[in-house]
C-alpha distance (Angstrom), angle and dihedral (degrees) to the residues before:
residue distance angle dihedral
X1 . . .
X2 3.81 . .
X3 3.77 114.7 .
X4 3.83 91.3 -121.4
X5 3.84 93.6 50.1
X6 3.81 113.0 134.9
X7 3.81 111.3 -161.1
X8 3.82 94.1 -165.6
X9 3.80 91.9 52.4
X10 3.81 90.7 47.6
X11 3.81 92.1 51.4
X12 3.80 91.8 49.0
X13 3.81 91.0 50.3
X14 3.81 93.0 48.2
X15 3.81 91.2 50.9
X16 3.82 87.7 66.3
X17 3.82 88.4 66.4
X18 3.82 100.6 53.5
X19 3.81 112.4 159.9
X20 3.82 91.3 8.9
X21 3.77 133.8 107.2
X22 3.80 116.0 -116.1
X23 3.79 136.6 -170.2
X24 3.80 116.6 -144.4
X25 3.78 131.9 -160.1
X26 3.80 117.8 179.5
X27 3.82 91.0 -13.2
X28 3.82 92.2 -54.3
X29 3.78 126.6 115.7
X30 3.81 107.2 -119.1
X31 3.81 97.4 170.2
X32 3.80 138.0 11.0
X33 3.78 135.1 -177.0
X34 3.75 149.7 136.3
X35 3.80 96.5 -85.7
X36 3.76 138.0 36.0
X37 3.80 91.2 -121.8
X38 3.82 91.5 53.0
X39 3.80 91.8 51.0
X40 3.80 93.0 47.6
X41 3.80 90.9 50.5
X42 3.82 92.3 48.4
X43 3.81 93.0 47.7
X44 3.79 92.6 49.0
X45 3.82 92.3 45.6
X46 3.80 87.0 53.9
X47 3.81 88.6 55.9
X48 3.80 100.5 -101.4
X49 3.79 117.0 136.1
X50 3.80 97.8 170.3
X51 3.78 121.7 45.4
X52 3.78 140.7 131.5
X53 3.80 119.9 -113.5
X54 3.77 131.6 -161.9
X55 3.78 142.8 154.6
X56 3.80 110.1 -108.1
X57 3.81 111.7 -135.9
X58 3.80 118.0 -128.4
X59 3.79 111.2 -83.6
X60 3.80 91.1 -120.4
X61 3.83 92.8 56.6
X62 3.76 123.8 97.4
X63 3.79 124.1 -142.9
X64 3.77 122.6 -140.8
X65 3.81 114.7 178.7
X66 3.79 113.6 -138.7
X67 3.78 123.1 -144.7
X68 3.75 127.0 -34.9
């Protein structure tokens, strides 16, 4: 993780994308959209070849990990 990474700031930014797919590079959202395909296309059009994607849960949802 980058030395200047701020977890609270990252969480607040991600909350803006509830129920959307996002592409991340170095903990920054580089593309967002309603489908995985849309996000991949946007990220690649922006010049990114390597990025992480995930569906952001709604901000009012809670997450409880099950089992290990």
